[in-house]
C-alpha positions in Angstrom: 283.2 152.2 228.2 281.9 155.7 227.5 284.2 158.6 226.7 283.6 161.9 228.5 282.2 164.8 226.4 283.6 167.8 228.3 280.8 170.2 227.9 282.7 173.5 228.1 284.7 172.7 225.0 283.7 174.0 221.6 285.0 170.9 220.0 284.6 168.2 222.7 287.8 166.4 223.5 286.2 163.0 223.5 285.9 159.9 221.6 282.4 158.3 222.3 280.6 155.4 223.7 282.6 152.2 223.0 285.2 154.3 221.1 288.0 151.9 221.9 286.1 148.7 222.2 284.2 149.2 219.0 287.5 149.5 217.0 288.5 146.1 218.3 285.1 144.6 217.5 285.2 146.0 214.0 288.6 144.4 213.5 287.4 141.2 215.2 284.4 140.8 212.9 286.5 141.8 209.9 289.0 139.1 210.8 286.2 136.6 211.1 284.9 137.6 207.7 288.3 136.9 206.2 288.0 133.4 207.3 284.5 132.8 205.8 284.3 131.3 202.4 283.5 133.8 199.7 280.1 132.2 198.9 279.0 132.6 202.5 279.8 136.2 203.0 276.6 137.4 201.4 274.7 135.5 204.2 276.4 137.5 207.0 273.9 140.2 208.0 273.8 142.7 210.8 270.9 141.0 212.4 273.0 137.8 212.8 275.7 139.8 214.6 273.0 141.3 216.9 271.7 137.9 217.7 275.2 136.6 218.5 276.0 139.5 220.7 273.0 138.6 222.9 273.9 134.9 223.1 277.4 134.7 224.4 278.5 131.3 225.9 280.2 132.8 229.0 277.9 133.3 231.9 280.3 134.5 234.6 283.9 135.5 235.1 285.6 134.9 238.5 289.0 136.6 238.4 291.8 136.4 240.9 294.7 138.6 239.7 297.9 139.9 241.1 299.5 143.2 240.1 303.3 143.7 240.0 304.1 147.3 239.6 307.8 146.9 239.1 307.5 144.5 236.3 304.3 146.1 235.0 302.7 142.6 235.0 299.3 141.3 235.8 298.8 137.6 236.3 296.1 135.4 237.6 293.3 132.9 236.9 289.9 133.5 235.4 287.3 130.9 236.4 284.7 131.0 233.5 281.3 129.4 233.7 280.0 128.7 230.2 277.0 127.0 228.6 277.5 123.4 227.5 277.4 123.5 223.7 279.4 120.7 222.3 281.5 123.0 220.1 284.3 125.4 221.1 284.5 128.5 223.3 286.3 131.3 221.5 287.9 133.9 223.7 290.2 136.8 222.8 293.1 138.3 224.7 295.5 141.0 223.8 298.7 140.2 221.9 301.4 140.6 224.5 299.5 138.6 227.1 299.7 134.8 227.4 297.3 132.0 228.3 299.5 129.6 230.3 297.1 126.7 230.8 293.4 125.8 230.9 291.9 123.4 233.4 288.4 122.1 234.1 287.8 120.5 237.5 291.6 120.4 238.0 292.1 118.4 234.7 294.2 120.0 231.9 292.2 121.0 228.8 293.8 121.2 225.4 293.4 124.6 223.8 294.7 126.5 220.8 295.9 130.1 220.3 295.9 131.9 217.0 296.8 135.4 216.0 293.8 137.4 215.0 294.3 139.1 211.7 293.6 142.8 211.6 293.7 143.3 215.4 296.3 143.3 218.2 294.7 140.2 219.8 294.9 136.4 219.9 292.0 133.9 219.9 291.9 131.2 222.5 289.8 128.3 221.5 288.7 125.8 224.1 286.5 122.7 223.5 283.3 122.7 225.4 281.6 119.3 226.3 278.0 118.7 225.4 275.5 118.9 224.0 273.6 118.8 227.3 271.9 121.2 229.7 273.9 123.0 232.3 277.2 124.7 232.5 280.9 123.8 232.5 283.7 125.6 234.4 287.2 126.4 233.0 290.1 127.9 234.9 292.2 129.9 232.5 295.6 131.0 233.8 297.1 134.0 232.1 299.7 136.8 232.5 300.7 139.9 230.6 303.2 142.8 230.7 301.8 146.2 229.9 303.2 149.5 228.6 304.4 152.1 231.1 302.9 155.5 231.7 305.5 157.3 229.5 304.3 155.2 226.5 300.7 156.2 227.2 301.6 159.8 227.6 303.0 159.9 224.0 299.4 159.2 222.8 298.0 162.5 224.2 296.1 164.4 221.6 294.1 167.5 222.1 294.8 167.2 225.8 293.4 163.7 226.1 295.3 160.4 226.5 294.0 158.0 223.8 294.6 154.6 225.4 294.1 151.4 223.4 296.1 149.2 225.7 296.5 148.8 229.4 298.9 150.9 231.4 300.9 150.0 234.5 303.4 152.3 236.3 304.4 153.7 239.6 301.4 156.0 239.7 299.0 153.1 239.3 297.1 150.8 236.8 294.6 151.4 234.1 293.3 148.3 232.3 290.2 149.1 230.2 288.2 146.1 229.1 288.8 147.2 225.5 292.5 146.4 226.1 291.5 142.7 226.4 293.6 142.3 229.5 291.8 139.1 230.6 290.4 136.4 228.3 286.9 137.4 227.2 284.3 136.8 224.5 283.8 139.5 221.9 280.1 139.1 222.5 277.8 138.3 225.4 276.9 139.9 228.7 278.4 138.0 231.7 278.5 138.7 235.4 281.9 139.3 237.2 283.6 138.7 240.4 287.2 139.9 240.9 289.8 139.8 243.6 292.8 142.2 243.0 296.0 141.6 244.9 298.1 144.9 244.8 301.0 146.3 246.7 300.3 148.0 250.0 299.1 151.6 249.7 297.2 150.9 246.5 293.4 150.6 246.2 291.6 149.0 243.2 288.3 150.1 241.6 286.2 148.4 239.1 282.5 147.9 238.2 280.0 146.6 240.7 280.0 146.5 244.5 283.0 146.8 246.7 282.7 143.6 248.8 285.8 143.9 251.0 289.4 145.2 251.3 291.9 143.1 253.2 295.4 144.1 254.2 297.9 141.3 254.3 301.6 142.0 255.1 302.8 144.2 252.2 299.7 143.6 250.1 296.1 144.7 249.9 293.3 142.6 248.4 290.2 144.3 247.1 287.2 142.2 246.0 284.4 143.5 243.7 281.3 141.9 242.4 278.7 142.9 239.7 275.1 142.2 240.1 274.1 143.1 236.5 275.5 141.7 233.2 278.2 143.9 231.6 280.1 143.9 228.4 283.5 144.0 230.1 285.4 144.8 233.2 287.7 147.9 233.6 290.3 147.9 236.3 291.9 151.0 237.9 294.4 151.0 240.7 296.0 153.9 242.5 297.1 155.4 245.8 293.7 156.7 246.8 292.1 158.5 249.6 288.5 157.2 249.7 285.3 158.9 250.8 281.9 157.2 250.9 278.3 158.2 251.5 275.3 155.9 251.3 272.4 157.7 249.6 269.0 156.0 249.1 270.6 152.6 248.9 273.4 153.7 246.5 277.0 154.0 247.7 278.7 157.2 246.4 282.5 157.2 246.4 285.3 159.5 245.6 288.8 158.1 245.0 291.3 161.0 244.9 295.1 161.0 245.0 295.1 163.7 247.6 292.9 164.3 250.6 290.4 167.1 249.6 287.3 167.0 251.8 285.7 170.1 250.1 286.1 168.7 246.6 284.9 165.3 247.6 281.8 166.7 249.3 281.1 168.7 246.1 281.2 165.6 243.9 279.2 163.5 246.3 276.5 166.2 246.7 276.2 166.8 243.0 276.0 163.1 242.4 273.1 162.9 244.8 271.3 165.5 242.8 271.9 163.8 239.4 270.8 160.5 240.7 267.5 162.0 241.8 267.1 163.8 238.5 267.6 160.8 236.3 265.7 158.3 238.4 262.7 160.6 238.1 263.3 161.2 234.4 264.3 157.7 233.2 263.9 155.0 235.8 265.7 153.4 238.8 269.5 153.8 238.9 270.8 150.5 237.4 273.7 150.0 239.9 274.3 150.1 243.6 277.3 152.4 243.5 278.7 155.4 241.7 282.3 156.5 242.1 284.3 159.5 240.9 287.8 158.2 240.4 290.9 160.2 239.7 293.3 159.1 236.9 297.0 159.7 236.5 296.4 160.2 232.7 294.4 163.0 231.2 291.2 161.0 230.6 287.5 161.5 230.8 285.9 158.1 230.7 282.6 156.8 231.9 282.2 153.2 232.9 279.2 151.4 234.4 278.9 152.7 238.0 282.0 155.0 237.9 283.7 157.8 236.0 287.5 158.1 235.5 288.7 161.7 235.3 292.2 163.0 234.8 293.6 165.1 237.7 293.3 168.4 235.8 289.8 167.8 234.6 288.6 166.6 238.0 289.5 170.0 239.5 288.0 172.3 236.9 285.3 174.2 238.8 282.5 173.6 236.3 282.9 169.9 235.8 280.6 169.0 238.8 277.9 171.1 237.2 278.2 169.9 233.6 280.2 166.8 232.6 279.6 164.9 235.8 275.9 164.9 235.0 276.7 163.7 231.5 278.7 160.7 232.9 276.0 159.8 235.4 273.4 159.9 232.6 275.5 157.4 230.7 274.9 154.9 233.4 271.4 154.6 231.9 272.3 155.4 228.2 275.2 153.1 227.1 276.2 151.5 230.3 273.0 149.7 231.1 270.9 150.2 227.9 273.7 148.9 225.8 274.6 150.2 222.4 274.4 147.7 219.6 276.6 149.7 217.2 276.1 147.4 214.3 273.2 149.8 213.5 274.8 152.9 214.9 275.8 154.4 218.2 272.9 156.4 219.6 274.1 156.9 223.2 276.0 160.1 222.8 273.0 161.8 221.1 270.5 160.9 223.8 273.0 161.6 226.7 273.9 165.0 225.3 270.2 165.8 225.0 269.2 164.6 228.5 272.4 166.1 230.2 274.4 168.9 228.5 271.4 170.4 226.7 269.1 170.0 229.7 271.7 171.8 231.9 272.0 174.7 229.3 268.2 175.1 229.3 268.1 175.5 233.1 269.8 178.9 232.5 267.0 180.0 230.2 265.6 179.8 226.7 268.4 182.1 225.3 271.1 179.7 226.6 269.2 176.7 225.2 268.9 178.4 221.8 272.6 179.2 221.9 273.4 175.6 222.7 271.4 174.4 219.6 273.1 177.1 217.5 276.5 175.9 218.6 275.6 172.3 217.6 274.6 173.5 214.1 277.8 175.5 213.8 279.9 172.5 214.9 278.2 170.3 212.3 278.8 173.0 209.6 282.4 173.5 210.5 283.5 169.9 210.9 281.1 167.7 208.9 279.7 170.0 206.1 278.5 168.4 202.9 280.3 165.0 203.3 278.8 163.8 206.6 278.0 160.3 207.4 274.5 159.2 208.5 273.7 158.8 212.2 273.3 155.1 211.7 276.9 155.0 210.5 278.3 156.8 213.6 280.1 154.4 215.9 282.9 156.4 217.6 284.5 159.8 217.6 287.9 158.9 216.2 287.5 161.9 213.9 285.9 165.3 214.6 283.7 164.9 211.5 282.2 161.8 212.9 281.8 163.3 216.4 279.7 166.2 215.3 277.3 163.7 213.7 277.0 161.5 216.8 276.9 164.3 219.3 275.6 167.4 217.5 273.2 166.0 214.8 272.1 163.3 217.2 271.3 165.8 220.0 269.3 167.9 217.5 267.3 164.8 216.3 266.1 164.2 219.9 265.2 167.9 220.1 263.0 167.6 217.0 261.5 164.3 218.4 260.5 166.1 221.6 259.0 169.0 219.5 257.1 166.4 217.4 255.7 164.4 220.3 255.5 167.1 223.1 257.3 166.9 226.4 254.9 164.6 228.1 255.0 161.9 225.4 258.7 162.3 224.9 259.4 161.7 228.6 257.1 158.6 228.5 259.2 157.4 225.6 262.4 157.7 227.6 260.9 155.7 230.4 259.6 153.1 228.0 263.0 152.8 226.3 264.8 152.1 229.6 262.0 149.8 231.0 262.2 147.5 227.9 265.9 147.7 227.0 267.9 147.8 230.2 270.9 145.5 230.0 270.1 144.6 226.4 271.9 145.5 223.2 269.9 148.4 221.7 269.7 149.9 218.2 268.0 153.0 216.7 265.2 150.6 215.7 264.6 149.8 219.3 264.5 153.5 220.2 262.0 154.0 217.4 259.8 151.2 218.7 259.9 152.5 222.3 258.7 155.9 221.3 256.1 154.5 218.9 254.6 152.4 221.7 254.6 155.2 224.2 253.1 157.8 221.8 250.9 155.6 219.7 252.4 157.2 216.5 254.1 155.7 213.5 257.6 157.3 213.6 259.3 155.3 210.8 259.3 158.4 208.5 261.1 160.4 211.2 263.8 157.9 211.9 264.3 157.1 208.2 264.9 160.8 207.5 267.1 161.8 210.4 268.9 158.5 211.3 269.2 156.6 208.0 269.8 159.6 205.6 273.3 161.2 205.5 273.7 165.0 205.5 271.3 167.8 206.3 268.7 170.0 204.5 269.6 173.5 203.4 266.7 176.0 203.8 266.1 179.2 202.0 263.1 181.3 201.0 262.0 183.6 198.2 259.0 185.3 196.5 257.9 187.1 199.7 254.7 189.2 199.3 252.7 191.2 201.8 249.1 192.1 201.0 245.9 193.4 202.6 243.5 190.7 203.7 240.3 192.2 205.0 241.3 194.2 208.1 244.6 192.3 208.5 247.5 191.3 206.4 248.6 188.2 204.4 252.3 187.2 204.2 253.1 184.6 201.4 256.5 183.1 200.5 258.2 180.0 199.3 260.2 177.8 201.7 262.8 175.9 199.7 265.0 172.9 200.6 267.8 171.3 198.6 268.0 167.7 197.6 265.3 165.1 198.4 262.7 166.8 200.6 262.6 166.3 204.4 259.4 166.5 206.4 260.1 169.3 208.8 258.1 171.4 211.2 259.4 174.9 210.8 258.8 177.6 213.5 258.2 181.1 212.2 258.2 184.3 214.2 256.6 187.5 212.9 257.5 190.9 214.3 254.4 193.1 214.2 253.2 196.4 215.7 251.3 194.4 218.3 254.2 192.2 219.2 255.7 188.9 218.2 253.5 186.3 216.6 254.7 182.6 216.4 253.5 180.1 213.9 254.5 176.6 212.8 254.4 175.1 209.4 255.1 171.6 208.1 256.9 171.3 204.8 257.5 168.1 202.8 258.4 169.3 199.3 261.4 170.9 197.7 259.4 174.1 197.3 256.5 174.8 199.7 254.4 177.9 199.2 253.0 179.1 202.5 250.7 181.9 203.6 249.9 183.4 207.0 247.1 185.8 207.9 248.0 188.4 210.6 245.9 191.0 212.4 248.9 193.5 212.6 251.2 194.6 209.9 254.5 192.7 210.1 257.8 194.6 210.0 259.9 191.3 209.6 259.7 187.6 210.0 262.3 184.8 210.5 262.3 181.1 209.9 263.5 179.0 212.8 264.9 182.0 214.8 265.8 179.8 217.8 267.4 177.0 215.8 265.0 174.2 216.7 265.4 172.3 213.4 268.5 170.5 212.3 269.8 171.9 209.0 273.1 172.8 207.4 273.8 176.5 208.0 274.8 178.6 205.0 278.3 180.1 204.8 276.9 183.6 205.4 275.1 182.3 208.6 278.3 180.9 210.0 280.5 183.4 211.6 284.3 183.0 211.5 285.5 181.0 214.4 288.5 179.0 215.3 286.5 175.8 214.7 285.8 176.9 211.1 289.6 176.9 210.5 290.2 173.6 212.3 287.3 172.0 210.5 288.8 172.8 207.1 290.8 169.7 206.0 292.9 171.9 203.7 293.7 174.5 206.3 297.4 175.6 206.7 299.2 177.1 209.7 301.8 179.7 208.6 304.6 180.6 211.0 307.4 183.1 210.7 310.2 181.8 208.6 312.9 183.5 210.7 313.3 185.8 213.6 310.2 184.8 215.7 310.2 181.3 214.3 311.3 179.6 217.6 308.6 181.4 219.5 305.8 179.9 217.4 307.1 176.5 216.1 306.1 174.5 219.2 302.4 175.5 219.2 302.4 175.0 215.4 303.7 171.4 215.8 301.2 170.3 218.4 298.2 172.0 216.8 299.3 170.5 213.5 299.5 167.1 215.1 296.2 167.5 217.0 294.2 168.4 213.9 296.2 166.8 211.1 296.9 170.3 209.6 299.9 171.3 207.5 302.2 174.1 208.7 304.7 176.1 206.6 306.8 179.2 207.0 305.8 182.6 205.6 308.9 182.4 203.4 307.4 179.4 201.6 306.7 180.3 198.0 303.2 178.7 198.3 302.2 180.9 201.3 300.7 183.6 199.2 298.7 181.1 197.3 297.4 179.5 200.5 296.3 182.9 201.7 294.1 183.3 198.7 292.8 179.8 198.3 292.5 178.2 201.7 291.7 178.7 205.4 295.0 179.8 207.1 296.1 180.4 210.6 298.8 183.1 210.8 301.2 182.9 213.8 303.0 186.1 214.6 302.3 189.8 214.7 303.0 192.7 212.3 306.7 192.6 212.9 307.0 188.8 212.9 304.9 187.4 210.0 304.9 189.0 206.6 301.4 187.6 205.8 300.1 189.5 208.8 301.3 192.7 207.1 299.4 191.8 204.0 296.2 191.4 206.0 296.5 194.8 207.7 293.9 196.6 205.5 291.3 194.0 206.3 291.7 194.2 210.1 291.2 198.0 210.5 287.7 197.5 211.9 288.9 195.1 214.5 292.5 195.8 215.5 294.8 198.7 216.0 298.3 198.5 217.5 300.0 201.7 218.7 303.1 201.9 220.8 302.8 199.6 223.8 299.1 199.0 223.6 296.6 197.4 221.3 292.9 198.1 220.7 290.7 195.2 219.8 286.9 195.7 219.2 287.1 199.2 220.8 288.7 197.8 224.0 292.3 198.7 224.9 294.9 196.3 226.3 298.5 196.6 227.3 300.7 194.9 224.6 303.1 193.3 227.0 302.0 189.8 227.9 298.7 190.1 226.0 298.1 187.3 223.5 295.4 187.8 220.9 293.7 185.0 218.9 290.9 185.9 216.4 289.3 184.9 213.2 287.9 186.6 210.1 286.3 185.6 206.9 289.0 185.3 204.3 288.5 188.4 202.1 289.7 186.4 199.0 287.2 183.6 199.5 284.4 184.2 202.0 283.9 180.4 202.4 287.3 180.2 204.1 288.6 181.6 207.4 291.8 183.4 208.4 292.9 183.2 212.0 295.7 185.1 213.9 297.7 184.3 217.0 300.3 186.8 218.2 301.5 188.5 221.4 304.3 190.3 223.1 305.1 187.3 225.3 307.8 184.7 225.5 307.8 181.3 223.9 306.4 179.5 226.9 303.4 181.7 227.3 302.7 181.5 223.6 302.7 177.7 223.7 300.5 177.7 226.8 298.0 180.0 225.1 298.0 177.9 221.9 297.1 174.8 224.0 294.2 176.7 225.5 292.8 177.3 222.0 291.8 173.7 221.8 289.2 174.2 224.5 287.5 177.3 223.0 287.3 176.6 219.3 283.6 177.7 219.1 284.6 181.3 219.6 285.7 183.9 217.1 288.3 185.5 219.4 290.3 185.0 222.6 292.2 187.7 224.5 294.6 186.2 227.1 296.5 188.3 229.6 297.6 187.8 233.2 295.8 184.5 233.4 292.6 186.2 232.4 290.6 185.2 229.3 288.0 187.2 227.3 286.2 185.4 224.6 283.4 186.0 222.1 281.8 185.1 218.9 281.0 187.4 216.0 277.5 187.4 214.6 276.6 185.5 211.4 274.0 186.9 209.0 270.4 185.9 209.6 269.8 184.3 206.2 266.3 183.2 206.9 265.0 186.6 208.0 263.0 189.0 205.8 262.6 192.7 206.5 259.6 194.5 204.9 
């Protein structure tokens, strides 16, 4: 399962590829290790895990299940075909579900069930006859009761439902494969057939092809079949209106809760365009269908051959032009070229690069450069000096890990394309898909594919950017300008902190005859470089369009909402009385979303926090006493007079205008101070605060009458020199 990266958000409300399933697998292997004798642990190596993942015993699952909405139960039988091995078949199923019996050829088979330490799952161990060639078939009867939708709704964070178990309720069913709702191996790549018996009025969706839909009395039976091996099966059921169009041998569906012909046509038409785009860029679409499915929970998930979008996200006007393409690209990266995350999850990086970044670049070079800059800012704000390496990124359970997997990862592919050139880079994408489709794939496999296609040794590149944690910090000094014949020579030092990276740095000179671009490779902590120019330069800048991954300096990073939320020691300060009730609700859910403390302005520590930390002050000049203390530092930005306010030289009516903005903390310029206030009621303030989560990359938001103005202050160009 892939988790949607909603591209319009400054801090994407997403987990990542295999976000849920990987947490189970981590617990599963950890539990297995606990059972291994101490002397044997040293022999357990990632390569062994990779091998096991590609050699599962189960070849096929043939599921027949019945859904009971009232009791929130799913029951049925899973006919498993497995390799004859002479040992035991070990399956896992969620704790809370039960294996009732196991048969083979109608004959009962003894089996054992044990609780799996460190995971909410049980192991089901079945003896397998052998050794001999061929297969053996087991019928495994099981049932389970699942939480209701109200339980799942309590796990909504930053506007997204984080679901680690199945959900059944009146609105429908969502059973992700990661919930272990049917007996399955933790490894292997089987084929699936499934028949789902649901109440009349419901339609079921899963991976693969829709074989048939039968109506029988008060029931409906949907049958689906996969033609390609998959890591698991996800089941969704709802009261759907279904539209279908066949396009170049691919069935495109929409499954919506309400009839909406216009929206359905938009999604189908956009899907056609993305399928054409990626088949040309990467290779043939790996499945025979793609479906856009509406969910009753606020989700953004991408499964093999379909995407599952919450009702609100589905209807956002920009989703078909942005995030839909991201999810379709995942059908190549992650949902057919599988991620072997024992050596790191690479799929979000390559998908962000071949989707979100590609779409930004269609609007022009300026927009592409802005996209790259936002990725560097995101990394600076949320990862900083203590980031993990790309090879250690598995899922986005934390914002700090997400900016490594998405932001750094995307920039690594940008640098790889700059290194190889567009033609060789595109050949590498095709080679990667051609050789790794429906195989577990690591960063090492990606390196090998690009080496084969380009004929270059890229070990140094992947060692630097995938294996090493952190990012280089660039600076320059000792700039000199001298006459050189009829022209001019510019000399200076490029410096980088820590062990040196090999980097190709673009440099742009402003001269009397126009801009002159150069490129220089550095590989030492201090690199002395010189350039001869025909015209006298007035200035020059290193990496002006942010092509190279690096850690921005504090002075380069403007104050933004993200720079507050990325500070683990940040504090929200609300009014201690008077307007307290107006601001306490947004403080509570933002505190929960970002694991940030909140206190009242009457707290004796509030003044200390103001001077030592990043703070978010809720309440205006007559509401929060700390706002009053910051007045002198806001004179260049904000002026309040009577029933109006002026912000950045633009006037607004004070009534029902809500202002959110951020400044560098004057007491510590490495910290941020943010403000939220407005002459609005409690409900509007809470609604505005919820919207903040989707625009954290900005410095300010002005919200009034359902309108939104937003912008970002400029950071200092630290790698620029003026003569």
